[in-house]
C-alpha positions in Angstrom: 0.3 -0.1 0.1 1.6 3.6 -0.8 2.1 5.6 2.0 0.7 9.1 1.6 2.9 12.1 1.1 2.5 14.8 2.9 0.6 17.0 0.7 -2.1 14.2 0.4 -2.3 13.6 4.5 -2.7 18.3 4.6 -5.4 17.6 1.9 -7.4 15.0 3.6 -7.1 17.1 7.0 -8.7 20.0 5.3 -11.3 18.4 4.0 -12.2 16.8 7.0 -12.4 19.8 9.1 -16.1 20.6 10.1 -15.5 24.1 8.3 -14.5 22.9 5.4 -17.1 24.4 3.0 -16.6 27.8 4.2 -13.0 27.5 3.4 -13.8 26.4 0.0 -16.1 29.1 -0.2 -13.2 31.4 0.7 -10.9 30.3 -1.8 -13.9 30.0 -4.6 -14.0 33.6 -3.6 -10.3 34.3 -4.3 -10.3 32.4 -7.7 -7.9 29.9 -6.2 -5.2 32.3 -5.6 -2.2 30.7 -5.1 -0.9 33.0 -2.4 -3.5 34.5 -0.4 -3.3 37.3 2.4 -5.1 36.7 5.5 -6.5 38.9 7.3 -8.3 39.2 10.6 -10.6 41.8 12.1 -14.2 43.2 12.0 -16.5 45.5 9.7 -19.3 47.3 11.0 -22.3 49.1 9.6 -24.2 51.5 11.6 -27.5 53.6 10.7 -26.1 57.2 11.3 -29.3 58.2 12.9 -30.2 55.7 15.4 -27.0 53.9 16.0 -28.6 50.5 14.7 -26.7 47.8 13.4 -27.1 47.6 9.8 -24.2 44.7 9.1 -21.8 42.9 11.0 -18.9 40.8 10.2 -16.2 39.2 12.2 -13.4 37.1 11.1 -13.7 34.5 14.7 -16.3 33.0 12.6 -13.9 32.0 9.8 -12.1 28.6 9.2 -9.0 29.5 11.5 -10.6 32.8 12.3 -8.9 34.4 9.3 -10.5 35.9 5.9 -8.8 35.0 2.2 -8.2 37.9 0.1 -6.6 37.7 -3.6 -2.4 38.7 -3.5 -3.1 40.6 -6.7 0.0 40.1 -8.1 0.6 40.9 -11.9 3.0 38.3 -12.5 1.8 35.1 -14.1 5.1 32.8 -12.5 3.7 34.2 -9.1 0.2 33.5 -8.8 -1.6 32.8 -11.9 -5.2 33.3 -11.2 -4.4 37.0 -9.7 -2.2 37.4 -12.8 -5.5 36.5 -15.6 -7.7 39.3 -13.3 -5.4 41.6 -13.9 -4.7 40.6 -17.3 -8.4 41.5 -18.0 -8.3 45.0 -16.2 -5.5 46.3 -18.3 -7.7 45.1 -21.1 -10.6 47.1 -20.1 -8.3 49.7 -19.2 -6.1 50.1 -22.5 -9.1 49.5 -24.8 -11.2 52.2 -22.8 -8.9 54.6 -23.8 -9.3 53.4 -27.5 -13.0 52.9 -27.9 -14.4 54.2 -25.2 -16.3 52.6 -21.9 -15.7 52.8 -18.4 -16.6 56.6 -18.1 -14.6 57.3 -21.1 -17.3 58.6 -24.3 -16.6 56.4 -27.6 -16.3 59.3 -29.7 -12.5 59.1 -28.5 -12.4 56.7 -31.6 -12.5 59.4 -33.6 -9.6 61.0 -31.8 -6.2 60.8 -33.2 -4.7 57.9 -31.5 -0.9 55.9 -32.5 0.5 52.9 -31.5 4.5 54.0 -30.7 7.8 51.5 -30.2 10.6 53.2 -28.4 13.7 51.2 -28.2 16.9 50.5 -26.6 20.1 51.7 -28.5 22.9 48.8 -29.3 25.2 48.1 -26.4 27.2 45.7 -29.0 26.1 43.5 -31.5 24.2 40.0 -29.9 23.3 36.8 -31.9 19.6 37.3 -33.6 17.0 34.8 -34.5 15.8 34.6 -38.2 18.3 35.0 -41.4 21.7 34.5 -40.9 23.0 35.9 -37.4 25.5 39.0 -38.6 26.4 37.1 -41.9 30.2 38.6 -43.0 33.0 37.8 -45.0 36.5 37.9 -43.6 34.9 39.9 -40.7 37.6 39.0 -38.6 38.2 39.2 -34.7 37.8 41.7 -32.2 40.7 42.7 -29.7 39.0 40.5 -27.5 40.3 37.3 -30.3 36.5 36.6 -31.0 35.0 36.4 -34.4 32.6 39.8 -35.1 30.5 37.9 -37.5 28.1 35.0 -36.9 26.7 32.9 -40.2 24.4 30.6 -38.3 20.6 30.6 -38.6 19.7 30.5 -35.3 16.0 29.7 -34.0 13.9 32.2 -32.0 14.1 30.2 -29.0 17.8 29.2 -29.1 19.5 30.0 -26.0 22.2 32.0 -27.7 19.8 34.5 -29.2 20.2 37.7 -27.6 23.6 37.1 -26.3 26.5 39.3 -27.4 28.9 37.6 -30.2 31.7 39.0 -27.4 30.9 39.5 -23.7 34.1 41.7 -23.4 33.3 44.3 -26.3 29.8 44.5 -25.0 28.8 48.0 -23.1 27.4 46.6 -19.5 27.5 50.0 -17.6 26.0 51.4 -20.6 23.3 48.9 -21.0 22.5 49.3 -16.8 22.6 53.0 -16.9 20.2 53.7 -19.6 17.7 51.0 -18.2 18.3 53.7 -15.0 17.6 56.8 -16.7 14.7 55.0 -19.0 12.2 57.0 -17.0 13.4 60.4 -16.9 14.0 59.7 -21.4 10.2 58.9 -21.4 9.4 62.6 -19.5 11.6 63.9 -21.7 9.9 62.7 -24.6 6.5 63.3 -24.0 7.5 66.9 -23.2 8.8 67.0 -26.6 6.1 65.9 -28.6 4.4 68.4 -26.8 6.4 70.9 -27.7 6.8 69.9 -31.4 3.3 70.0 -31.5 2.9 73.7 -30.3 5.9 74.6 -32.6 4.0 73.1 -35.7 0.7 74.6 -34.6 2.7 78.1 -34.3 1.7 78.0 -30.5 3.8 79.2 -27.8 4.8 75.7 -25.7 2.8 77.6 -22.6 0.1 77.8 -24.4 -0.3 74.2 -25.2 -2.4 72.9 -22.5 -5.0 75.4 -23.9 -5.5 73.8 -27.1 -4.8 70.2 -26.6 -4.3 67.6 -23.9 -1.9 64.6 -24.8 -2.7 61.2 -23.0 -0.7 58.0 -23.4 -0.5 54.4 -21.7 2.6 52.7 -22.1 4.2 49.2 -21.3 7.6 48.2 -21.0 9.1 45.1 -22.6 12.3 43.3 -22.5 13.9 42.1 -25.1 16.0 38.8 -25.7 18.8 41.0 -25.3 17.7 41.6 -21.2 17.0 45.6 -22.9 13.5 47.3 -22.3 11.4 48.7 -24.8 8.5 50.6 -24.4 5.1 50.1 -26.5 2.7 53.1 -26.1 -0.6 54.4 -27.1 -0.8 58.2 -27.7 -4.0 59.7 -28.1 -4.6 64.0 -28.8 -7.3 65.2 -27.0 -9.3 68.9 -26.9 -7.9 70.9 -23.8 -10.6 69.0 -21.4 -9.6 65.9 -22.3 -11.4 62.9 -23.6 -14.9 64.8 -23.6 -13.4 67.2 -26.2 -12.9 67.5 -29.5 -9.2 67.8 -30.6 -8.0 70.9 -32.7 -8.0 71.0 -36.4 -4.5 71.1 -36.1 -3.7 68.0 -34.3 -3.6 65.4 -37.3 -2.3 61.8 -37.2 0.8 63.0 -39.5 1.3 65.7 -37.2 1.3 63.8 -34.3 3.9 61.3 -36.4 6.0 63.3 -37.1 6.0 65.0 -33.5 6.8 61.8 -31.8 9.8 61.0 -34.3 11.5 64.3 -33.6 11.4 64.3 -30.2 12.6 60.1 -30.0 15.5 61.4 -32.0 16.6 64.5 -30.2 15.8 63.3 -26.5 19.3 63.5 -24.5 19.7 62.5 -21.1 23.2 62.9 -19.2 23.7 60.5 -16.5 26.0 61.4 -13.6 29.9 62.1 -14.2 32.1 59.2 -13.0 35.4 58.7 -12.4 35.6 55.2 -13.5 33.1 55.9 -16.6 33.8 59.7 -17.5 30.7 61.4 -19.1 27.7 59.3 -20.3 24.8 60.2 -22.0 21.7 58.3 -23.2 19.1 58.7 -26.0 16.4 56.3 -27.6 17.4 53.3 -30.3 17.7 55.0 -34.1 14.2 52.0 -34.6 11.1 54.2 -34.0 7.8 52.5 -34.9 5.0 54.6 -35.1 1.6 53.9 -36.6 -1.9 55.0 -36.7 -4.9 52.9 -34.9 -7.5 51.9 -37.1 -10.5 53.8 -37.5 -13.7 52.0 -38.9 -12.3 49.4 -41.5 -9.0 51.7 -42.2 -5.0 51.0 -41.9 -3.3 50.5 -38.8 -3.3 48.4 -35.9 -6.9 46.9 -34.6 -8.2 48.7 -30.9 -8.7 45.4 -29.3 -5.5 44.0 -30.8 -3.1 46.8 -29.5 -5.6 46.0 -25.5 -5.1 42.8 -25.8 -0.9 42.6 -26.7 -0.5 45.3 -23.6 -2.5 43.1 -21.2 -0.8 40.0 -22.2 2.5 41.3 -21.7 2.2 43.1 -18.5 1.3 39.5 -17.0 4.9 38.8 -17.2 7.6 38.7 -15.1 11.1 39.4 -15.7 12.3 35.9 -15.2 9.6 34.5 -17.9 11.5 37.2 -20.6 15.0 35.6 -19.3 15.7 39.2 -18.7 16.2 39.1 -15.0 14.4 37.6 -11.5 11.0 39.0 -9.9 12.5 39.1 -6.6 14.8 41.2 -5.1 18.5 40.3 -4.9 19.8 41.2 -1.4 23.9 40.1 -1.9 26.2 39.6 -4.6 26.1 35.7 -3.5 22.6 36.0 -4.3 23.2 37.3 -7.9 25.4 34.1 -8.5 22.7 32.0 -7.0 20.2 33.5 -9.8 19.1 30.4 -12.6 19.6 33.1 -15.7 22.0 33.0 -18.8 25.5 34.3 -18.2 24.4 37.6 -19.8 21.7 38.6 -17.9 23.8 37.9 -14.8 26.4 40.3 -15.6 24.2 42.7 -15.9 23.0 42.3 -12.2 26.8 42.2 -11.0 27.2 45.5 -13.1 24.4 47.1 -11.3 26.1 45.8 -8.3 29.1 47.3 -9.2 28.2 50.8 -10.1 25.3 50.5 -8.0 28.6 50.9 -4.9 29.9 54.0 -6.8 28.7 57.2 -4.5 28.1 59.2 -7.7 25.4 56.8 -9.1 23.9 56.0 -5.3 20.7 57.6 -6.4 19.6 55.5 -9.1 19.6 52.7 -6.5 20.6 49.8 -8.7 21.4 47.3 -6.7 18.1 47.7 -5.3 16.8 47.0 -8.5 19.7 44.7 -9.8 16.8 42.0 -9.8 15.5 44.2 -12.7 18.5 45.1 -14.8 18.4 49.1 -13.2 15.2 49.4 -14.7 12.9 51.5 -12.0 9.6 52.3 -13.9 6.5 50.1 -13.7 5.3 48.1 -16.3 2.6 49.6 -17.4 1.6 53.8 -16.7 -0.7 55.9 -18.1 -1.6 59.3 -18.1 -4.3 60.8 -15.6 -6.9 61.6 -18.4 -6.3 58.4 -20.7 -9.1 56.3 -19.2 -10.4 54.5 -16.3 -7.7 53.4 -13.4 -7.6 49.7 -11.8 -8.5 50.8 -8.6 -12.0 52.0 -10.1 -12.3 48.6 -11.6 -11.7 46.7 -8.5 -14.2 48.9 -7.1 -17.2 48.2 -9.3 -16.2 44.4 -9.7 -16.4 44.4 -5.7 -19.9 46.5 -5.9 -21.1 44.1 -8.5 -20.2 41.3 -6.2 -20.6 42.4 -3.0 -24.0 43.0 -0.7 -26.1 46.1 -1.7 -25.3 49.5 0.2 -27.8 50.5 2.6 -30.2 53.0 1.4 -30.4 55.0 4.6 -27.4 57.3 5.6 -24.5 55.0 7.6 -20.8 55.1 8.8 -18.6 51.9 8.5 -16.3 51.3 11.3 -13.4 48.3 10.0 -11.0 47.0 12.0 -8.2 44.6 10.2 -4.5 43.5 10.9 -2.7 41.3 8.4 -2.3 37.7 9.9 0.0 35.9 7.0 0.0 34.5 3.9 0.0 31.6 1.4 -1.6 28.2 1.8 -0.6 25.2 3.4 0.9 22.0 1.0 -2.6 20.7 0.7 -4.7 24.1 0.2 -2.4 24.6 -2.6 -3.4 21.2 -4.1 -7.0 22.1 -3.9 -7.0 25.6 -4.6 -4.9 24.8 -8.1 -7.5 22.3 -8.6 -10.4 25.6 -8.1 -8.1 27.9 -10.4 -8.1 25.2 -13.3 -11.8 24.9 -13.2 -12.2 28.5 -13.0 -10.3 28.7 -16.2 -11.8 26.4 -18.0 -15.0 27.4 -17.2 -14.5 31.1 -18.2 -13.5 29.7 -21.6 -16.3 27.5 -22.3 -18.4 30.9 -21.6 -16.6 33.2 -23.7 -16.9 30.6 -26.7 -20.0 30.3 -26.2 -20.5 34.0 -26.0 -18.7 34.2 -29.1 -20.3 31.8 -31.0 -23.8 33.6 -30.3 -22.5 37.0 -31.2 -21.4 35.2 -34.9 -24.8 34.1 -35.0 -26.3 37.4 -34.5 
């Protein structure tokens, strides 16, 4: 007879608990979250006029005297159920800024909208997929004795893709410092677009907000060479925002020209270093600008753009081969991280440069796990569309109890009581998450069939 494992024994213990049914309801309510937050406390709602208790909840009646709530981690590598929910919220957030909805008028679909890709500069030649990689006749060797050409055709998933042809020639300090200044580059870029638009329209820069408003949503994506590229939706509205028509001079062609000019001219200077001297950074030479399609016109589809952004925003750094999702607290932790030699060298460069006084404000050691990049994966301007907080509040209002019709006041007292699942609970939660994913897929397929039949 096979001996039960620790996971099996723990799962049996949970199932036999008298409060198992209520615990199962909690796990289902979190969507099968793989690392839920445990809360302990109570909430009481009273009528402000009479003092009558309208609603009271206390975790002392719950299994283990705790309430489980979602961890809300966006990374699929950390929590797949919560990442799917985050991807859905991201899709609706981005799509609302393209087609309307979620308090954004549908008329914005007629506003000029672009899908922009800004790339990182080259820090040295790397192996690439597709056609022959750096085919050069009589290429010779670099100063370190390595060939500066490669005649092989690499598959897209080959481990060598994105790795430097010569690691000693590669500008690792430049790569790390560029990441550390990417946020400033973006800020200068958007300011430059507004400045160029004002100039082309014959306006003083200070008067631009009186005539138009530039909104955006951007996502950062690590490429195979572990350098961040930025994909952004850029939209021009009138001065009052989405409800206001853009000025007649605000055409897609004019915004495209302003984007290209700003991307080419933005320049950021790094702090002077005795070791590295003067360093300055700008965007890469490849800038892709495509107007988004209106009706049956040319250009990328709104839904495709929203789906692309939503898909990428749930990926962790480890999934892209460009770092890890967890902070590195020592040089030894870098050596123990299962990444490529190229990425490990970038992490070590972050640690080394982070110890120099002139680079201390960049907090390179704090962000060594993301290779020096300090920005959020997804950011947007205030007027672009709704917010994650608003989407979560709408979902909670839809799922939760109806608000009292009388004037009331709520007193809540909560404290953190732990996180995660026991080994057996992990197994059960994973099964629930799988069932919910399958059921969600069946519902989407059914809706698609009904929509196609109408």
